[in-house]
Every structure is written in structure tokens, then in C-alpha cells.
N, C-alpha and C positions, 0 to 999 in steps of 0.2 A: 402500410407499418412495416410489413414483415420487409420488404424491400427498402427499408428505409434500414433494418438495421443489419444487412447481407450488403451494405455497399462497405468499400475499403478509401483510405486516403490514397490518394496522388503518391507512389512513391517517386521520392527525390532522387533525380542522378548526381552523379559524380561526374565532373568536366569529364575525368578518365572514360568512365561508361560514355559519355556523349559523346564525346570525339571516336570512339570504339563504333557505335551507331552509326555514324557520321561515313566512318571506314566503310562496314561492312552493306552500307545503302549503294553507294558510290561503285565498291567492287559487283555487287551483284547485278546494277544496272550495266554498266560494260561489259559484264560477262552474259548477260542475261540466265543467271542463275534464281532460282526460285529461293524466297526466303519464308522465312515463319516470323510474324512481326506480333508483338505485343503491346499492345497499345492500351492506355486508360480512357475510359468513355462512361460517362454518366454512373461514377460509384465502381465501375466495374472493370476488370482486367481482360482483354479476352485478345487471345489468340488465332488468328488469320494465315494462310498462305497465300501465296500472290508471288505474281514477277514485278518488280519495281519497275517504272517508266521513266520517272521524269523524280529529278532532287533539284531542290531552290534552298540552299542554306540561309542563304540570306534571307531572305521571303518566309523561312520557317517552315515550309511545306513539302510536299514530295507527292507524287502520286504513285498509286499499285493496282494491279490488277489480279481480284482474288478468284482462285482457281475453282471457286463452286459455280457462279455464275457469270465468271467474266467480266464483269464491270469493272470501270474503272470508280475508283477511290483516292478522294483529294483529301489527306488528312493534314495537321500542324505538326511539325518534327517535335516538338513538344508534346506531344500527348504518346510518343516511343517510348514504351518499356525495354523492347529488348527485340532484335534482332539476329537472327542465326542464318546462316545459309542451310538451306535444306539436303 
């Protein structure tokens, strides 16, 4: 019950924000720069650090390798809230 109270609604991004996220993902992929990813999952906004390995805008997915465990994570682009170069 307490967890339900802490949940937040998924933020709705503008077209401009989505374009900026795509641009940053592609830049990070091509330059192999580390990024801070903020994404929405099960009522929470989570931020992780990692490297982008693959981006498929048409398929609405991307793959990043997290900094902590160096695991590959496949996620939907629609789950992203923010991406910033580290």
C-alpha cells in the first residue's frame, strides 16, 4: 500500500523533448560517450549511468550497458524521460 502511494504518473514528453532525446542517444552512440538515462518503470523515475550500444527509432527500442554491472539492458524509447551526456 505504501509503495502505491509513492508511485508517480509517467511524464508526457513534448515532440521537441523526444527529438532531443533521440539526438542525444545517437550522439552518445556514435561518440561512445557515457550518458545519464532517466526512465519510467512501474511508477518510478529511475536514473542510471551507462553507454548506448544500439538505437532503433522505428522499432522504439535501444540497448544500453549500465555502468554498475556492465549488463546489456533493452528498453523502449517510450520509457525514456531524459538523456544527458555525462
